[in-house]
C-alpha positions in Angstrom: 11.6 -7.2 33.9 7.8 -7.5 34.2 8.3 -11.2 35.0 10.8 -10.3 37.8 8.5 -7.6 39.2 5.5 -10.0 39.2 7.7 -12.5 41.0 8.2 -10.0 43.8 11.7 -8.6 42.9 11.9 -5.0 44.0 15.6 -4.4 44.3 16.4 -1.8 41.6 20.0 -3.0 41.3 18.9 -6.5 40.4 16.3 -5.2 38.0 18.8 -2.9 36.3 21.2 -5.8 35.8 18.5 -8.1 34.4 18.6 -8.8 30.6 17.5 -11.3 28.0 20.9 -12.8 27.2 21.3 -14.3 23.7 24.1 -16.8 23.5 25.6 -18.7 20.6 27.3 -21.3 22.9 26.6 -23.1 26.2 29.7 -21.5 27.6 28.6 -18.0 26.7 25.2 -18.8 28.3 26.8 -19.9 31.5 28.8 -16.8 31.7 25.6 -14.6 31.6 23.7 -16.4 34.4 24.5 -13.8 37.1 22.2 -11.3 35.3 19.3 -13.8 35.7 19.6 -14.7 39.4 16.5 -12.8 40.3 14.3 -14.8 38.0 12.5 -18.0 38.9 13.9 -21.3 37.7 11.1 -21.8 35.1 11.9 -18.5 33.5 15.7 -19.1 33.3 14.9 -22.5 31.9 12.5 -21.0 29.2 15.2 -18.5 28.2 17.8 -21.2 27.9 15.5 -23.3 25.8 15.2 -20.6 23.1 18.9 -19.9 22.9 20.6 -20.2 19.4 22.9 -23.0 20.6 19.8 -25.1 21.4 18.6 -25.4 17.8 20.3 -28.4 16.0 18.6 -27.4 12.7 21.5 -24.9 12.1 23.9 -27.8 11.7 26.6 -26.1 13.8 26.6 -22.8 11.9 25.0 -19.9 13.7 25.8 -17.2 11.2 22.2 -16.7 10.1 20.4 -17.2 13.5 17.9 -14.4 13.9 18.4 -14.1 17.7 22.2 -13.6 17.1 21.4 -11.1 14.3 19.1 -9.2 16.7 21.8 -9.3 19.4 24.4 -8.0 17.0 22.2 -5.2 15.9 21.4 -4.3 19.5 25.0 -4.4 20.5 26.0 -2.2 17.5 23.4 0.4 18.6 24.4 0.2 22.3 28.1 0.6 21.6 27.5 3.3 19.1 28.9 1.3 16.2 27.2 2.6 13.1 25.0 0.1 11.3 25.8 0.9 7.7 22.9 1.2 5.2 23.4 -0.2 1.8 21.3 -0.5 -1.4 21.5 -4.0 -3.0 20.3 -4.3 -6.6 17.6 -6.9 -7.0 17.0 -6.6 -10.7 17.8 -4.4 -13.6 15.7 -4.4 -16.8 16.4 -2.3 -19.8 14.8 -1.9 -23.2 16.9 0.5 -25.2 16.4 1.6 -28.7 19.4 3.0 -30.5 19.3 4.8 -33.9 22.7 4.9 -35.6 23.8 7.6 -38.1 24.6 5.0 -40.7 23.6 1.4 -41.6 27.3 0.5 -41.4 27.5 1.8 -37.9 24.4 -0.2 -36.9 25.8 -3.4 -38.5 29.2 -2.9 -36.8 27.4 -2.7 -33.4 25.6 -6.1 -33.6 25.4 -7.9 -31.3 24.8 -5.2 -28.7 27.7 -4.8 -26.2 26.0 -4.2 -22.9 27.7 -4.4 -19.5 25.8 -4.4 -16.1 28.1 -3.0 -13.5 27.7 -4.7 -10.1 28.7 -2.0 -7.6 27.2 -0.2 -4.7 24.5 2.3 -5.6 26.1 5.7 -5.0 25.5 9.1 -6.5 27.1 9.1 -9.9 27.7 5.4 -10.1 27.6 3.7 -13.5 25.0 0.9 -13.5 24.8 0.0 -17.2 27.3 0.6 -20.0 26.5 0.2 -23.7 29.4 0.2 -26.2 28.9 0.8 -29.9 31.1 0.8 -32.9 29.1 3.3 -34.9 28.0 6.9 -34.2 24.6 7.2 -32.5 21.9 9.5 -33.8 19.5 9.0 -30.9 18.8 6.8 -27.9 15.4 6.0 -26.4 14.2 3.3 -24.0 13.1 2.3 -20.6 15.2 1.3 -17.6 13.8 -0.3 -14.4 15.9 -0.9 -11.4 14.7 -2.5 -8.2 16.8 -2.6 -5.0 16.5 -3.4 -1.4 17.8 -1.3 1.5 20.1 -3.4 3.6 21.8 -3.0 7.0 25.4 -4.1 7.1 26.7 -5.3 10.4 30.2 -4.4 11.5 31.3 -8.0 10.6 30.2 -7.5 7.0 26.9 -9.5 7.0 24.2 -7.7 5.1 20.5 -8.2 5.6 17.5 -6.7 3.7 15.8 -4.4 6.1 12.2 -5.4 5.3 13.0 -9.1 5.2 15.0 -8.8 8.4 12.3 -6.9 10.3 9.6 -9.3 9.2 11.6 -12.3 10.3 12.7 -10.7 13.6 9.1 -9.8 14.4 7.9 -13.4 13.8 10.9 -14.8 15.7 10.4 -12.5 18.6 6.7 -13.6 18.8 7.7 -17.3 18.8 10.3 -16.7 21.6 7.8 -14.7 23.7 5.1 -17.3 23.2 7.5 -20.0 24.5 8.4 -17.9 27.6 4.7 -17.1 28.3 3.7 -20.8 27.8 6.4 -21.9 30.2 5.1 -19.3 32.7 1.6 -20.7 32.4 2.9 -24.2 32.9 4.8 -23.2 36.0 1.7 -21.4 37.3 -0.5 -24.5 36.7 2.0 -26.7 38.5 2.1 -24.4 41.5 -1.7 -24.3 41.7 -2.0 -28.1 41.5 
């Protein structure tokens, strides 16, 4: 919007329709051109150059493209679709010490039968299960669980919040540097 205003666009209807379209295909990009008609050619070209479909390094798959993730998060918010939070286990460490009532009970419980339950973290969820064949006198130990908060898009893709925010911040900076660099090049050409 700032670029449009600096270019002399004052029509509020045009400014309100203006957006930064993010397109996964050339066809999708072409369908969104109406919203960019008030921008100078150099700016439309710069926006097209940073579109996800322009990057061959994705090898034809755009599932993980950060601009598309940003678009999906933005659309979810705009259309009031809840972005579901989730907690994904990263590691579970345990160092239990079990004292059995009898030596026979201890011998019957070797090797230890421990199960790590892979399930969403929810109140009351079982994360670890230890089975024994003898009666237990006491249990001591230490457990350490690390997890990452995730956002889950309506299509089921999950992204760690901190990783996603750091990547989006960097990616947004790269995109804006490209647009600004294109603006400076266009200005240099008009002065020359």
